[in-house]
C-alpha positions as CSV (number, residue, x, y, z in Angstrom):
1,M,0.0,0.0,0.0
2,L,1.3,3.4,-0.9
3,N,1.9,5.7,2.1
4,R,0.4,9.1,2.1
5,L,3.5,11.0,1.0
6,T,4.1,8.7,-1.9
7,R,0.5,9.1,-3.0
8,R,0.8,12.8,-2.8
9,S,4.0,12.9,-4.8
10,F,2.1,11.1,-7.6
11,A,-0.5,13.9,-7.5
12,R,1.9,16.4,-9.1
13,L,1.7,14.3,-12.3
14,A,-2.0,15.3,-12.7
15,A,-2.7,18.0,-15.2
16,A,-3.7,21.3,-13.6
17,A,-6.8,21.4,-15.7
18,A,-8.0,18.2,-14.2
19,L,-7.8,19.4,-10.7
20,T,-11.1,21.4,-10.7
21,P,-14.0,19.3,-11.8
22,A,-17.2,20.6,-13.5
23,L,-19.9,21.5,-11.0
24,P,-22.7,19.0,-10.3
25,N,-25.8,20.2,-12.1
26,A,-27.6,20.8,-8.8
27,L,-25.0,23.4,-7.9
28,A,-24.2,24.9,-11.3
29,A,-26.4,28.0,-10.7
30,P,-25.6,31.3,-12.4
31,R,-23.8,33.9,-10.4
32,E,-26.9,36.2,-10.3
33,E,-30.3,34.8,-9.3
34,N,-33.7,36.3,-9.0
35,V,-34.5,36.9,-5.4
36,S,-38.1,36.8,-4.1
37,P,-39.4,40.1,-2.6
38,A,-40.0,37.9,0.5
39,S,-36.2,37.5,0.8
40,P,-34.7,41.0,1.0
41,L,-31.0,41.3,0.5
42,L,-28.7,42.5,3.3
43,S,-26.4,44.7,1.2
44,F,-22.9,45.5,2.2
45,P,-21.2,48.8,1.4
46,R,-20.0,49.5,-2.1
47,G,-16.3,48.4,-2.4
48,F,-16.5,45.9,0.5
49,L,-13.7,43.5,0.1
50,W,-14.7,39.8,0.1
51,G,-11.7,37.5,0.4
52,S,-10.3,34.3,1.7
53,A,-7.2,33.3,3.6
54,T,-4.5,30.7,3.9
55,A,-1.1,30.3,5.6
56,S,2.2,29.2,4.2
57,Y,2.9,26.1,6.2
58,Q,-0.7,24.9,6.0
59,V,-0.9,24.9,2.2
60,E,2.4,25.3,0.5
61,G,4.2,22.0,0.9
62,A,7.5,21.9,-1.0
63,A,9.2,21.7,2.5
64,K,12.7,21.0,1.2
65,E,12.5,22.7,-2.3
66,D,14.4,25.7,-3.7
67,G,16.5,26.4,-0.6
68,R,13.7,26.5,2.0
69,G,15.0,26.0,5.5
70,P,13.2,24.0,8.2
71,S,10.7,25.7,10.5
72,I,9.6,24.8,14.0
73,W,6.5,23.2,12.5
74,D,8.7,20.9,10.3
75,T,10.5,19.8,13.4
76,F,7.4,19.5,15.6
77,S,5.2,17.7,13.2
78,H,7.8,15.0,12.5
79,L,8.1,14.1,16.2
80,R,5.9,11.2,17.1
81,G,2.6,12.0,18.9
82,N,2.6,15.8,18.2
83,T,-0.1,15.7,15.5
84,K,-3.1,13.6,14.7
85,N,-2.1,10.5,12.7
86,G,1.5,11.9,12.5
87,D,0.4,14.4,9.8
88,T,2.9,17.0,8.5
89,G,2.9,19.9,6.1
90,D,5.5,18.4,3.9
91,V,3.1,18.4,1.0
92,A,-0.2,19.8,2.4
93,D,-2.1,21.3,-0.6
94,D,1.0,21.5,-2.8
95,H,0.1,25.2,-3.3
96,Y,3.8,25.9,-4.0
97,H,3.3,24.1,-7.3
98,L,-0.4,24.5,-7.8
99,Y,-0.8,28.2,-7.0
100,K,-2.1,28.9,-10.5
101,T,-4.8,26.4,-10.0
102,D,-5.7,27.9,-6.7
103,I,-5.8,31.4,-8.2
104,A,-8.3,30.1,-10.8
105,L,-10.5,28.9,-7.9
106,M,-10.3,32.4,-6.3
107,K,-11.2,34.0,-9.6
108,D,-14.2,31.7,-10.1
109,L,-15.4,32.6,-6.6
110,G,-15.1,36.3,-7.5
111,L,-12.7,37.1,-4.7
112,K,-11.7,40.7,-4.4
113,T,-8.7,39.9,-2.2
114,Y,-6.6,37.1,-0.9
115,R,-4.7,36.9,2.3
116,F,-1.5,34.7,2.3
117,S,1.5,34.5,4.5
118,T,5.2,34.4,3.5
119,S,7.3,31.6,4.9
120,W,10.2,33.2,6.9
121,S,12.4,30.1,6.4
122,R,11.7,30.1,2.7
123,V,13.0,33.7,2.4
124,F,15.7,33.4,5.1
125,P,16.5,29.7,5.5
126,N,18.4,30.4,8.7
127,G,16.2,33.2,9.9
128,T,18.9,35.8,9.4
129,G,21.8,36.3,7.1
130,T,21.7,35.8,3.3
131,P,18.2,35.7,1.8
132,N,17.1,33.0,-0.5
133,P,16.2,34.5,-3.9
134,K,14.2,31.4,-5.0
135,G,12.0,31.8,-1.9
136,L,11.2,35.4,-2.7
137,D,10.6,34.5,-6.3
138,F,7.7,32.2,-5.4
139,Y,5.9,35.1,-3.7
140,N,6.7,37.4,-6.6
141,R,5.0,34.8,-8.9
142,L,2.0,34.5,-6.5
143,V,1.5,38.2,-6.2
144,D,1.8,38.7,-10.0
145,G,-0.7,35.9,-10.6
146,L,-3.2,37.4,-8.1
147,L,-3.0,40.9,-9.7
148,A,-3.4,39.4,-13.2
149,A,-6.6,37.8,-11.9
150,G,-7.9,41.1,-10.5
151,I,-7.3,40.0,-6.8
152,Q,-5.7,42.3,-4.3
153,P,-2.9,40.5,-2.3
154,Y,-2.8,41.0,1.5
155,C,0.4,39.7,3.0
156,T,0.9,38.3,6.5
157,L,4.6,38.2,7.3
158,F,4.5,35.6,10.1
159,H,2.0,32.8,10.5
160,W,3.7,30.7,13.2
161,D,6.4,29.0,11.1
162,L,9.5,30.3,12.9
163,P,12.8,29.2,11.3
164,Q,14.2,26.3,13.3
165,A,17.6,27.9,13.3
166,L,16.2,30.8,15.4
167,Q,14.4,28.4,17.7
168,D,17.8,26.7,18.3
169,Q,19.0,30.1,19.5
170,G,16.1,30.6,21.9
171,G,13.2,31.3,19.6
172,W,10.7,33.8,21.0
173,Q,12.3,33.5,24.5
174,S,15.1,35.6,23.0
175,R,14.8,39.4,22.3
176,D,17.0,38.8,19.3
177,T,14.2,37.0,17.5
178,A,12.1,40.2,17.6
179,H,15.0,42.0,15.9
180,A,15.5,39.2,13.4
181,Y,11.8,39.3,12.6
182,A,12.0,43.1,11.9
183,N,14.9,42.6,9.4
184,Y,12.9,39.9,7.6
185,A,9.7,42.0,7.6
186,G,11.5,45.0,6.2
187,Y,13.2,42.9,3.5
188,V,9.9,41.3,2.2
189,A,8.1,44.7,2.3
190,Q,10.9,46.3,0.3
191,H,10.5,43.7,-2.4
192,L,6.7,43.2,-2.5
193,S,5.3,46.6,-1.6
194,D,5.4,47.8,-5.2
195,R,2.4,45.5,-5.7
196,V,1.2,44.6,-2.2
197,Q,-0.4,47.5,-0.4
198,H,-1.4,45.9,2.9
199,F,0.9,44.0,5.2
200,M,0.1,42.2,8.5
201,T,3.0,41.8,10.9
202,L,2.1,38.6,12.9
203,N,-0.9,36.3,12.9
204,E,-2.5,35.3,16.2
205,M,0.2,36.1,18.7
206,R,-2.0,34.7,21.4
207,S,-2.1,31.3,19.7
208,F,1.5,30.8,18.9
209,V,2.6,32.1,22.3
210,D,0.1,30.3,24.5
211,L,-0.1,27.1,22.6
212,G,3.5,26.9,21.6
213,Y,5.2,28.0,24.8
214,G,2.4,27.7,27.4
215,N,0.7,24.3,27.1
216,G,3.0,22.7,24.5
217,M,0.2,21.7,22.1
218,H,1.8,23.6,19.2
219,A,5.3,24.1,18.0
220,P,7.9,24.3,19.5
221,G,6.0,22.3,22.2
222,L,7.3,24.0,25.3
223,R,5.6,24.5,28.7
224,L,7.2,27.5,30.3
225,S,6.7,29.1,33.7
226,R,4.2,32.0,33.8
227,A,7.0,34.5,34.1
228,D,8.9,33.0,31.1
229,L,5.6,32.9,29.1
230,N,4.9,36.5,29.8
231,Q,8.3,37.4,28.5
232,V,7.7,35.4,25.3
233,R,4.5,37.3,25.0
234,H,6.3,40.6,25.4
235,H,8.9,39.6,22.7
236,A,6.1,38.8,20.3
237,V,4.4,42.3,20.6
238,L,7.9,43.8,20.5
239,A,8.5,42.0,17.2
240,H,5.2,43.5,15.9
241,G,6.3,47.0,16.8
242,L,9.8,46.7,15.4
243,G,8.2,45.1,12.3
244,V,5.9,48.0,11.8
245,Q,8.9,50.3,12.0
246,A,10.9,48.2,9.5
247,I,8.0,48.0,7.1
248,R,7.6,51.8,7.1
249,A,11.3,52.3,6.6
250,N,11.5,49.9,3.6
251,A,8.1,49.8,1.9
252,R,6.8,52.1,-0.8
253,P,5.0,55.2,0.3
254,G,1.3,54.6,1.0
255,T,1.8,51.0,2.2
256,K,-0.6,50.1,5.0
257,V,0.5,48.1,8.0
258,G,-1.6,46.2,10.6
259,L,-1.8,42.8,12.2
260,A,-4.1,39.9,12.5
261,E,-5.0,38.9,16.0
262,N,-7.4,36.4,17.6
263,I,-8.6,38.8,20.2
264,T,-10.8,37.7,23.0
265,C,-14.1,38.6,21.4
266,T,-16.0,40.0,24.4
267,V,-19.8,39.8,24.0
268,P,-22.3,41.1,26.6
269,V,-24.1,38.1,28.0
270,I,-27.4,40.1,27.7
271,E,-27.7,43.3,25.6
272,T,-28.4,45.7,28.5
273,P,-26.3,48.8,29.3
274,E,-24.5,47.4,32.3
275,H,-23.4,44.2,30.5
276,V,-22.4,46.2,27.4
277,R,-20.2,48.5,29.5
278,A,-18.7,45.4,31.1
279,A,-17.9,43.9,27.7
280,H,-16.0,47.2,26.8
281,I,-13.9,47.0,29.9
282,A,-13.2,43.3,29.3
283,M,-12.1,44.0,25.7
284,R,-9.2,46.0,27.1
285,E,-8.3,43.8,30.0
286,E,-8.7,40.4,28.4
287,N,-6.5,41.5,25.5
288,A,-4.1,43.5,27.7
289,G,-1.0,41.4,26.8
290,Y,-1.6,41.7,23.1
291,L,-3.8,44.2,21.2
292,T,-4.2,46.6,24.1
293,V,-0.5,47.2,24.6
294,I,-0.2,47.6,20.8
295,M,-3.0,50.1,20.6
296,E,-2.1,52.0,23.7
297,G,1.6,51.7,24.0
298,K,1.4,50.5,27.6
299,Y,0.3,47.5,29.7
300,T,-2.8,48.2,31.8
301,D,-2.4,48.5,35.5
302,L,-4.7,45.6,36.1
303,Y,-2.7,43.4,33.7
304,L,0.6,44.1,35.6
305,A,-1.1,43.7,38.9
306,R,-2.6,40.3,37.9
307,Q,0.9,39.1,36.8
308,G,2.6,40.3,39.9
309,A,6.2,39.2,40.2
310,D,5.7,37.3,36.9
311,A,5.1,40.4,34.9
312,P,7.3,40.8,31.8
313,K,10.5,42.9,31.9
314,F,10.4,45.8,29.5
315,T,11.8,49.3,28.8
316,P,10.1,52.6,27.8
317,E,11.8,52.1,24.4
318,D,10.1,48.7,24.1
319,L,6.7,50.3,24.7
320,K,7.3,53.1,22.3
321,A,8.1,50.6,19.6
322,I,5.2,48.3,20.5
323,G,2.8,51.3,20.3
324,S,4.0,52.3,16.8
325,P,0.9,53.6,15.0
326,I,-0.8,51.1,12.6
327,D,-3.2,51.7,9.8
328,F,-5.7,48.9,10.3
329,V,-6.6,46.1,12.7
330,G,-7.3,42.6,11.6
331,I,-9.5,40.5,13.8
332,N,-9.6,36.7,13.6
333,C,-13.1,36.0,15.0
334,Y,-14.6,32.6,15.6
335,T,-16.0,32.2,19.1
336,P,-17.7,34.6,21.6
337,E,-16.5,35.1,25.2
338,Y,-19.5,36.2,27.2
339,V,-19.2,38.9,29.8
340,R,-21.4,40.1,32.6
341,A,-21.4,43.1,34.8
342,S,-19.8,42.6,38.2
343,S,-19.1,44.4,41.4
344,A,-15.6,43.0,41.4
345,P,-12.8,45.6,41.1
346,A,-12.3,44.8,37.4
347,G,-15.9,45.7,36.8
348,Y,-16.7,42.6,34.8
349,A,-16.7,38.8,35.0
350,M,-16.3,36.2,32.3
351,V,-19.2,33.8,31.9
352,P,-18.0,30.2,31.2
353,A,-19.7,28.3,28.4
354,P,-21.6,25.1,29.5
355,E,-20.6,21.8,28.0
356,S,-23.8,21.8,26.0
357,F,-22.8,25.0,24.1
358,P,-23.1,24.4,20.3
359,H,-19.9,24.0,18.4
360,M,-18.6,22.9,15.0
361,L,-16.5,19.8,14.5
362,S,-13.5,21.3,16.3
363,P,-14.4,21.1,20.0
364,W,-12.9,24.6,20.6
365,L,-15.1,26.2,17.8
366,R,-18.1,27.3,19.8
367,T,-20.7,29.0,17.5
368,G,-21.8,32.4,18.6
369,P,-22.5,34.6,15.5
370,E,-23.0,37.7,17.6
371,A,-19.2,37.7,18.1
372,L,-18.9,39.0,14.6
373,Y,-21.0,42.0,15.6
374,W,-19.7,42.8,19.0
375,A,-15.9,42.2,18.5
376,P,-15.4,44.8,15.8
377,K,-17.9,47.2,17.3
378,I,-16.4,47.2,20.8
379,A,-12.8,47.2,19.4
380,A,-13.5,50.2,17.2
381,S,-15.1,52.0,20.2
382,V,-12.4,51.2,22.7
383,W,-9.5,52.2,20.5
384,N,-11.1,54.5,18.0
385,I,-10.1,52.2,15.1
386,K,-10.9,53.6,11.6
387,E,-10.2,50.5,9.5
388,I,-10.9,46.9,10.5
389,Y,-10.8,43.6,8.6
390,I,-12.2,40.3,9.7
391,T,-9.0,38.5,8.7
392,E,-10.3,35.0,9.6
393,N,-13.7,33.5,10.2
394,G,-14.8,30.0,9.2
395,A,-15.9,26.6,10.4
396,S,-14.6,23.0,10.6
397,S,-16.9,20.2,9.3
398,S,-16.9,16.5,8.6
399,D,-16.9,17.0,4.9
400,T,-17.3,14.0,2.6
401,L,-17.9,13.6,-1.1
402,T,-21.3,12.3,-2.1
403,P,-21.8,9.9,-5.1
404,D,-22.7,12.9,-7.3
405,G,-19.2,14.4,-6.6
406,A,-20.4,17.2,-4.3
407,V,-19.9,18.2,-0.7
408,Y,-23.1,19.4,0.9
409,D,-21.7,21.2,3.9
410,T,-25.0,22.7,5.0
411,D,-23.5,23.1,8.6
412,R,-20.8,25.5,7.3
413,V,-23.3,27.4,5.1
414,M,-25.5,27.8,8.2
415,Y,-22.5,29.0,10.2
416,L,-21.5,31.5,7.5
417,R,-25.0,32.8,6.9
418,N,-25.5,33.5,10.6
419,Y,-22.1,35.1,11.2
420,L,-22.4,37.3,8.1
421,T,-25.8,38.4,9.2
422,Q,-24.2,39.7,12.4
423,L,-21.4,41.3,10.4
424,H,-24.0,43.1,8.3
425,R,-25.5,44.4,11.5
426,A,-22.2,45.9,12.4
427,V,-21.4,47.6,9.1
428,S,-24.9,48.9,8.8
429,E,-24.4,50.7,12.1
430,G,-21.2,52.3,10.8
431,V,-18.6,49.9,12.3
432,P,-15.6,50.4,10.0
433,V,-15.2,46.9,8.8
434,R,-13.7,47.1,5.2
435,G,-13.4,43.5,4.3
436,Y,-13.9,39.8,5.3
437,F,-11.5,37.0,4.8
438,L,-13.1,33.5,5.0
439,W,-11.0,30.8,6.5
440,S,-10.2,29.0,4.4
441,L,-9.9,28.7,0.7
442,L,-8.8,25.1,0.9
443,D,-8.9,22.2,3.3
444,N,-5.4,22.2,4.7
445,F,-3.0,21.2,7.4
446,E,-4.7,22.3,10.6
447,W,-1.6,22.3,12.9
448,A,-1.8,19.7,15.7
449,D,-5.1,18.5,14.3
450,G,-3.4,17.5,11.0
451,Y,-5.9,16.8,8.3
452,A,-8.6,15.5,10.7
453,Y,-10.6,18.7,10.5
454,R,-11.5,20.5,7.3
455,F,-12.0,24.3,7.2
456,G,-11.9,24.8,3.4
457,I,-14.7,25.8,1.1
458,H,-12.9,23.6,-1.5
459,Y,-12.6,20.0,-0.7
460,V,-9.1,18.6,-1.2
461,D,-8.3,15.0,-1.9
462,F,-4.8,14.9,-0.4
463,A,-3.9,11.8,-2.3
464,T,-4.6,13.3,-5.7
465,Q,-4.6,17.1,-4.9
466,K,-8.0,17.4,-6.7
467,R,-10.0,20.4,-5.5
468,T,-13.8,20.2,-5.4
469,P,-16.0,23.3,-4.6
470,K,-18.2,22.6,-1.6
471,L,-21.8,23.9,-1.2
472,S,-20.2,26.7,0.9
473,A,-18.1,27.8,-2.1
474,H,-21.3,28.3,-4.1
475,F,-23.0,30.1,-1.2
476,Y,-20.0,32.4,-0.9
477,R,-19.8,33.0,-4.6
478,Q,-23.4,34.3,-4.5
479,V,-22.7,36.6,-1.5
480,I,-19.7,38.1,-3.4
481,A,-21.6,38.5,-6.7
482,R,-24.5,40.3,-5.0
483,N,-22.3,42.1,-2.4
484,A,-25.2,41.0,-0.2
485,L,-26.6,38.3,2.0
486,A,-30.0,36.8,1.2
């Protein structure tokens, strides 16, 4: 029996044209449909950017090609027991070779924009030193292909795949990594900003810090003390700030800089004034170690008091860099965190979710569509943000192909319809959300979950690399075509 990697290697022999099948008749509807007066459209603002998102290690594959160096996820996923079924991103979606096929999928959807990440170890195999021209060439080809298809590229400069060479020198426990990141960010921005106008510094600092250095579930698999973890957290936000400065110093004039963070999406447990006020307070305090210090250039008094002797060590210069002004905020929004008013000194209390709370296939993905209303609304209010993007939102499902060659992921369609209804509520009230990036374009390597959970709106047969649009892809195509939700 062929093992998975061997089967995947054979997939590259398939012609690109054969990778995207014709749609089943039941799904091959025209882009525009007549809508009954009984089904009014929820229209989004003119120019609203509908997009999708991926990340380098999750889709690219080509782990050892064209000079790419190993990342911590290469190391971590190859250690027995770290991922489901021992899955790795060695091949993943083979996007490195099939990016033209994937751009064709994007164009068929009508995407206005696409969020991708650059692989640090593909551009700098050792994290620092001499850049790898073949690594940058791939992103040049990708960006040029997107623009030729009429799709705006949005670039994330770090999506968790730290070069292993830097981990060997301390990784995010070392301040030097923050400075190495800034050099890398400035280099990429210098070479892509003639065509890429939006850069995000880091993706989900909370995730790669807490899961990678806190509970060891993600790469590099460490379980640090609270004090050491707080210092890693500080080095991550410092890297963001130094990265902002490096991008501004090296990019073309007019380049916009932001980040993509999975903030704690505080939601009032009941929409009454006292609980709404509590949710505003909680937005600052529950995100104090990440977005709050970035937006305000200081740690809150409550955050430092809660950490006590374990608080991070920092300098005024650190805070000045961390608080470097940014042009937009990206919010990765999946689950709500309910908040109630409280007489406690903090002025709020978090409400734990019961075991019966509904969720998608991933146990952590609790479904609360109102998060996509309250998270951007409260964040905009608390920090006076003028430009917000939902840089991730999506759902995992147990997708399977039916005999007619389709994937009827009605659960994901339900999820998207409900969440987008709440997003419409926000933008109709003037919340400055300028675009939405659905996670994800493709089924891909989902970190420690390997290939067990599928988030894509295109089904990927990982043995053949054949892509099949799911029902959710056809749903999303109609949303984009109408710029509205029915």
